[in-house]
ZATI-622370 format. One record per atom (N, C-alpha, C): x, y, z; residue in three letters. Coordinates in steps of 0.001 Angstrom, whole numbers, padded with zeros to 6 digits, always signed. Layout:
ZATI-622370
XYZALA...
END
This chain:
ZATI-622370
+190737-040441+241721ILE+191966-040207+240968ILE+191717-040600+239510ILE+192037-039676+238610ASN+191874-039929+237179ASN+193180-040285+236494ASN+194280-039798+237041ALA+195576-040042+236425ALA+196654-039961+237489ALA+197716-040688+237251GLU+198910-040563+238083GLU+200106-040820+237188GLU+201222-040216+237544TYR+202414-040374+236722TYR+203640-040174+237586TYR+204609-041073+237425MET+205871-040953+238140MET+206945-040494+237160MET+207719-039499+237559ALA+208816-039025+236726ALA+209806-040156+236483ALA+210460-040129+235334ALA+211385-041199+234938ALA+212492-041417+235963ALA+212940-040353+236615ASP+214014-040493+237595ASP+213492-040837+238992ASP+212164-040949+239140GLY+211565-041342+240417GLY+211508-040250+241465GLY+211921-039032+241116ARG+211948-037950+242114ARG+210581-037347+242396ARG+209627-037485+241444PHE+208324-036855+241610PHE+207212-037798+241181PHE+206075-037680+241872ILE+204863-038412+241528ILE+203738-037381+241499ILE+202953-037401+240431ALA+201829-036480+240309ALA+200542-037281+240197ALA+199461-036721+240725SER+198144-037338+240580SER+197131-036241+240269SER+196026-036663+239644ALA+194995-035705+239250ALA+193626-036300+239511ALA+192665-035425+239804GLY+191336-035922+240122GLY+190222-034986+239722GLY+189046-035296+240248PHE+187841-034536+239959PHE+187830-033165+240633PHE+188816-032890+241484ASP+188882-031596+242180ASP+189582-030522+241350ASP+189926-030853+240086ASN+190577-029921+239149ASN+192022-029617+239514ASN+192584-030365+240438LEU+193948-030125+240906LEU+194890-031223+240450LEU+196168-030845+240358VAL+197250-031809+240226VAL+198026-031731+241524VAL+198225-032865+242166LYS+198981-032906+243416LYS+200321-033578+243147LYS+201380-033050+243774VAL+202733-033528+243518VAL+203390-033937+244832VAL+204033-035110+244808TRP+204793-035645+245938TRP+206216-035906+245480TRP+207118-035986+246447ASN+208468-036424+246080ASN+208500-037948+246059ASN+209609-038514+245649GLY+209730-039958+245510GLY+209588-040730+246803GLY+209730-040059+247945GLU+209559-040701+249251GLU+208123-040607+249745GLU+207241-039961+248961GLY+205837-039848+249349GLY+205497-038609+250140GLY+206412-037661+250243GLU+206142-036415+250960GLU+205417-035450+250022GLU+204246-034949+250466TYR+203468-034001+249677TYR+204262-032716+249484TYR+204328-032236+248234LEU+205054-031012+247929LEU+204117-029829+247672LEU+203169-029975+246746HIS+202278-028872+246425HIS+201158-029316+245483HIS+200172-028418+245339SER+199084-028609+244383SER+199233-027593+243263SER+198880-028025+242058LEU+198916-027142+240903LEU+197484-026736+240582LEU+197209-025454+240673GLU+195867-024929+240441GLU+195846-024144+239139GLU+194781-024322+238373GLY+194652-023584+237127GLY+193580-024160+236229GLY+193422-025473+236269HIS+192375-026100+235464HIS+191006-025781+236056HIS+190026-025654+235185LYS+188659-025317+235602LYS+187727-026524+235594LYS+188271-027705+235254ASP+187472-028931+235221ASP+188407-030110+235515ASP+187855-031299+235515THR+188578-032524+235852THR+189869-032670+235058THR+190952-032977+235754VAL+192237-033242+235113VAL+192318-034739+234835VAL+192561-035093+233563LYS+192523-036495+233162LYS+193844-037053+232652LYS+194776-036193+232296GLY+196032-036681+231744GLY+197225-035978+232343GLY+198292-036749+232576LEU+199535-036220+233143LEU+200725-036846+232440LEU+201818-036106+232372GLY+203055-036666+231851GLY+204234-035795+232235GLY+205331-036440+232643TYR+206584-035728+232907TYR+207473-035825+231684TYR+208223-034752+231429SER+209226-034789+230375SER+210287-035825+230757SER+211015-036360+229779PRO+212021-037387+230082PRO+213081-036932+231085PRO+213392-035642+231117ASP+214378-035138+232084ASP+213744-034783+233429ASP+212444-035034+233566SER+211678-034809+234801SER+211602-033345+235222SER+211848-032414+234298LYS+211823-030989+234637LYS+210491-030315+234352LYS+209648-030947+233521ILE+208365-030351+233146ILE+207259-031377+233329ILE+206152-030932+233913LEU+204953-031748+234049LEU+203879-031143+233163LEU+203214-031972+232380VAL+202123-031524+231517VAL+200826-032120+232044VAL+199772-031299+232094SER+198458-031771+232545SER+197407-031413+231504SER+196460-032326+231292GLY+195362-032103+230353GLY+194038-032285+231062GLY+193038-031500+230652SER+191799-031433+231410SER+190551-031432+230535SER+189425-031718+231170SER+188117-031595+230527SER+187773-030142+230220SER+188539-029201+230752ASP+188296-027782+230450ASP+188895-027370+229105ASP+189386-028372+228344LYS+189930-028173+226993LYS+191277-027468+226990LYS+192003-027564+228107THR+193330-026968+228163THR+194391-027998+228513THR+195605-027688+228059ILE+196804-028402+228469ILE+197711-027362+229095ILE+198250-027689+230265MET+199137-026769+230973MET+200489-027435+231202MET+201535-026622+231058ARG+202893-027095+231345ARG+203398-026376+232588ARG+204007-027171+233494TRP+204445-026683+234793TRP+205912-027043+235028TRP+206624-026202+235772THR+207947-026580+236249THR+207757-027498+237450THR+208813-028195+237846VAL+208692-029118+238984VAL+208413-028394+240296VAL+208725-027099+240370ASP+208423-026364+241603ASP+206994-025806+241610ASP+206217-026075+240534GLY+204816-025690+240516GLY+204497-024400+239787GLY+205460-023833+239078THR+205233-022610+238325THR+204619-022945+236967THR+203537-022262+236608LEU+202911-022470+235314LEU+203797-021874+234226LEU+204174-022702+233249ILE+204980-022240+232116ILE+204065-021640+231059ILE+203057-022401+230655ASP+202095-021909+229681ASP+200858-022791+229691ASP+199827-022294+229021SER+198560-022992+228919SER+198084-022868+227484SER+197541-023949+226942MET+197019-023875+225586MET+195625-024465+225525MET+194737-023768+224819ASN+193390-024256+224608ASN+193433-025158+223388ASN+192986-026414+223543VAL+193057-027376+222448VAL+191702-027620+221794VAL+190647-026956+222266GLY+189356-026995+221606GLY+188484-028202+221882GLY+188976-029157+222653SER+188209-030354+222975SER+188701-030890+224314SER+187842-031587+225034CYS+188219-032153+226336CYS+189357-033149+226162CYS+190378-033020+226993VAL+191532-033922+226952VAL+191237-035139+227827VAL+191357-036338+227235ASN+191093-037579+227968ASN+192361-038290+228416ASN+193432-038129+227668THR+194669-038844+227961THR+195849-038058+227422THR+197021-038286+227994LEU+198203-037523+227611LEU+199441-038337+227921LEU+200445-038269+227056SER+201721-038920+227348SER+202858-038165+226674SER+203990-038106+227353TYR+205172-037428+226845TYR+205975-038375+225970TYR+206545-037861+224902CYS+207436-038632+224035CYS+208715-038954+224808CYS+209181-040172+224715LYS+210356-040612+225486LYS+211616-039814+225179LYS+211728-039256+223956ASN+212933-038488+223631ASN+212767-036989+223913ASN+211587-036585+224401GLY+211359-035198+224771GLY+210962-034282+223633GLY+210745-034831+222442ASP+210391-034002+221286ASP+208974-033460+221336ASP+208153-033928+222251GLY+206787-033446+222354GLY+205943-034376+223199GLY+204629-034196+223109PHE+203712-035066+223836PHE+202468-035287+222984PHE+201805-036397+223236ALA+200585-036752+222519ALA+199411-036659+223481ALA+198251-036289+222935TYR+197052-036250+223762TYR+195833-036648+222947TYR+194915-037344+223614GLY+193677-037783+222992GLY+192512-036990+223551GLY+191588-036619+222658CYS+190474-035750+223046CYS+189126-036377+222718CYS+188086-035747+223226THR+186727-036222+222979THR+186286-036022+221533THR+187064-035319+220727ASP+186732-035161+219314ASP+187213-036348+218473ASP+187655-037424+219158LYS+188075-038683+218533LYS+189380-038566+217761LYS+190195-037594+218124ARG+191487-037390+217474ARG+192611-037464+218509ARG+193763-037889+218029VAL+194995-037831+218809VAL+195848-036745+218164VAL+196453-035923+218982ARG+197345-034884+218468ARG+198714-035041+219102ARG+199723-034767+218308VAL+201088-034748+218815VAL+201543-033298+218790VAL+201806-032762+219970GLN+202292-031389+220101GLN+203800-031442+220155GLN+204443-030933+219133TRP+205904-031001+219025TRP+206556-029894+219837TRP+207733-030176+220367ALA+208464-029210+221185ALA+209028-028069+220338ALA+209325-028327+219067ALA+209903-027300+218201ALA+208938-026127+218065ALA+209431-024935+218359GLU+208590-023742+218303GLU+208055-023510+216902GLU+206778-023188+216820GLY+206162-022884+215548GLY+205672-024089+214764GLY+205997-025278+215231ARG+205564-026474+214515ARG+204126-026809+214894ARG+203290-026991+213899GLU+201885-027322+214123GLU+201745-028750+214648GLU+200729-029004+215475PRO+200518-030370+215960PRO+200182-031319+214806PRO+200602-032552+214943THR+200219-033608+214014THR+198885-034164+214510THR+197899-034266+213629VAL+196570-034755+213992VAL+196377-036146+213419VAL+196012-037089+214276LEU+195775-038473+213887LEU+194279-038743+213998LEU+193691-039172+212889GLU+192252-039440+212863GLU+191997-040900+212542GLU+190819-041376+212879GLY+190442-042745+212559GLY+189498-043388+213554GLY+189487-042862+214788HIS+188548-043409+215769HIS+187132-042950+215457HIS+186180-043829+215667THR+184772-043476+215403THR+183969-043362+216692THR+184544-043781+217811ASP+183841-043669+219065ASP+184817-043593+220227ASP
END
């Protein structure tokens, strides 16, 4: 297991591993479904504050957004392996860290470019 995340309302728990899958359970521990789409290890997960969207980031250089029922909303190529991911508490976006030593904030507002944070050297 590389990542796990519980939705803020406790209704869903997601986990990710070296099998390129995201697995989702309900709050009682009942398995619901697997999310397939990543081509490499999934390393980052985050639920939106309203628990309606799950975001996953992978070594395949993609971030995918999913509905809670497992439908893929969209996928974006970020150009570098994603190591970590977290959703903003107010739902305005999510941040992710990549192997290119940068953190990016992907804003929810359509058309807004990601904010890039630099400074790490390793």
